[in-house]
C-alpha positions in Angstrom: 156.3 33.0 129.3 159.5 35.1 128.9 162.9 34.5 130.2 163.6 35.0 133.9 167.3 35.0 134.6 168.9 36.4 137.7 172.0 36.8 139.8 172.2 35.1 143.2 174.9 36.5 145.5 175.6 34.8 148.8 177.4 36.6 151.6 178.3 36.1 155.2 175.5 37.2 157.4 177.8 39.7 159.2 178.3 41.5 155.9 174.7 42.2 155.0 174.7 45.9 155.8 178.0 46.4 153.9 176.4 44.8 150.9 173.4 47.2 151.1 175.8 50.1 151.3 177.7 48.9 148.3 174.5 48.6 146.3 173.4 52.0 147.4 176.6 53.4 145.9 175.6 52.2 142.4 171.9 52.8 142.6 170.0 55.7 141.1 168.8 58.1 143.8 165.1 58.7 143.3 162.9 60.2 146.1 160.1 57.9 145.1 162.3 54.8 145.6 163.6 55.0 149.2 163.5 52.9 152.3 164.6 53.9 155.7 166.8 51.4 157.5 166.6 52.0 161.2 169.9 51.1 162.9 170.6 51.4 166.7 172.4 54.7 166.4 171.2 56.2 163.1 168.8 56.0 160.2 170.1 55.2 156.7 168.1 56.0 153.6 168.5 53.3 151.0 167.8 54.1 147.3 165.5 51.0 147.1 161.7 51.0 147.2 160.4 48.4 149.7 157.5 46.5 148.2 155.3 43.5 148.9 155.4 43.1 152.7 158.7 45.0 153.2 157.3 48.6 153.4 159.2 51.9 153.4 160.7 51.5 156.8 162.6 48.5 158.2 164.5 47.8 161.4 168.0 46.5 161.3 167.1 43.4 163.4 163.9 42.6 161.4 164.2 38.8 161.1 162.7 38.8 157.6 162.5 36.1 156.4 163.3 38.4 153.5 163.2 42.0 152.3 161.9 42.8 148.9 162.9 46.0 147.0 162.7 47.6 143.6 165.7 49.6 142.5 167.6 50.9 139.5 171.3 50.0 139.5 173.9 51.8 137.3 176.6 50.0 135.4 179.5 51.1 133.1 178.6 51.1 129.5 179.6 48.0 127.4 178.5 46.7 124.0 175.6 44.7 125.5 174.3 47.7 127.5 174.6 50.0 124.5 172.7 47.6 122.3 170.0 47.2 125.0 169.6 51.0 125.3 169.4 51.3 121.5 166.6 48.7 121.3 164.8 50.4 124.2 165.1 53.8 122.6 163.9 52.5 119.3 160.9 50.9 121.0 160.0 54.3 122.5 160.7 56.1 119.2 163.6 58.1 120.7 167.3 58.4 120.2 169.4 56.6 122.8 171.2 59.7 123.9 167.9 61.4 124.8 167.5 59.2 127.8 171.1 58.5 128.5 172.0 59.9 131.8 175.6 58.9 132.8 176.8 59.6 136.3 180.2 60.9 137.2 181.7 57.5 136.8 180.3 56.9 133.4 177.6 54.5 134.6 174.0 54.3 133.4 170.8 52.9 134.9 169.3 50.0 133.0 165.8 50.0 134.5 164.0 48.4 137.4 165.6 45.5 139.1 163.9 43.4 141.7 166.1 42.7 144.7 165.2 40.2 147.4 167.4 39.9 150.5 166.9 36.5 152.1 167.8 36.2 155.8 166.1 32.9 156.2 167.5 30.8 153.4 164.6 28.3 153.8 162.3 31.0 152.4 164.3 30.7 149.2 165.0 27.0 149.1 165.6 24.4 151.7 168.3 22.7 149.7 170.5 25.9 149.9 169.8 26.6 153.6 172.8 27.8 155.6 172.3 29.8 158.8 175.6 31.7 158.3 174.7 33.1 154.9 172.3 35.7 153.4 171.3 35.8 149.8 170.9 38.9 147.6 168.8 37.8 144.6 168.6 40.2 141.6 165.7 39.5 139.3 164.6 41.2 136.1 161.1 42.3 134.9 161.3 40.4 131.6 163.1 38.7 128.8 165.0 41.7 127.4 166.8 42.5 130.7 167.3 38.8 131.4 169.3 38.5 128.2 171.2 41.6 129.2 172.1 40.0 132.5 173.8 37.2 130.6 175.4 39.2 127.8 176.8 42.2 129.7 180.3 41.9 131.1 179.9 45.1 132.9 176.9 43.9 135.0 178.8 40.6 135.7 181.9 42.5 136.8 179.9 44.9 139.0 178.4 42.0 140.9 181.7 40.2 141.2 183.2 43.4 142.6 180.5 43.4 145.2 181.2 39.8 146.1 185.0 40.6 146.3 184.6 43.7 148.6 181.8 42.4 150.9 183.0 38.9 152.0 181.0 37.2 149.2 181.0 33.4 149.6 179.7 32.4 146.2 177.7 33.9 143.3 175.5 32.3 140.7 174.0 33.4 137.4 170.7 31.6 137.1 169.8 30.9 133.4 166.7 28.8 134.3 167.6 25.6 132.5 171.1 25.7 134.0 173.3 28.0 136.1 176.8 29.3 136.2 178.9 29.8 139.3 180.8 33.1 138.8 182.4 33.4 142.2 183.5 31.0 144.8 185.4 31.7 148.1 187.5 34.6 146.9 188.0 33.6 143.3 186.2 34.5 140.0 185.2 31.2 138.3 183.0 30.0 135.5 181.5 26.6 136.3 178.2 25.3 134.8 175.9 23.6 137.3 172.4 22.0 136.7 170.5 24.7 138.5 170.8 27.6 141.0 169.3 25.9 144.0 172.3 23.8 145.1 173.7 23.8 148.6 177.2 25.2 149.3 178.7 21.7 149.6 177.2 20.7 146.2 178.5 24.0 144.6 182.0 23.2 146.0 181.9 19.7 144.5 181.2 21.1 141.1 183.8 23.9 141.4 186.5 21.4 142.5 185.6 19.1 139.7 184.3 16.3 141.9 181.0 16.0 140.0 
């Protein structure tokens, strides 16, 4: 089996639509990857493809327990992303620049990312259950992108920026055998914890150096 690393970003439930909008701003727009979010007064088209049981149209008050999407997110180039794109181009017998499509902000899509939005935290893990929080879980399709998630400062900072602007409570980089808390209650941090399935009080104990 390959590596399966991911980012887990926890937000206040009231901020869930702000987070979706923030992600839409950095996502590739592809007509084949769209989902209609039906709000009380409007319909918003999200550049994410609903899959599994989510479908291509969802109501704002759909209780979940989770929404599953596929999307392509764009990040600013850094050394890790350039190396990743070089390896990807070599595998496809192409030059990197042939497929390099930078947007107006100098960002590039890195490939399919699986996004699960958990409204019922028990659907993720009972140990992290909190009725006031929602979880945005970003997963990769394989080892190469998993390694990129760990090595890229650009990807890390993009997720931290999302936490900062959308009432993020805490964020975790899941490395399977251990995890790293990257954000906690308004502050960027770097704290190693045993795994990504801890409760908020347990996370706080590690961050405060009480464990």
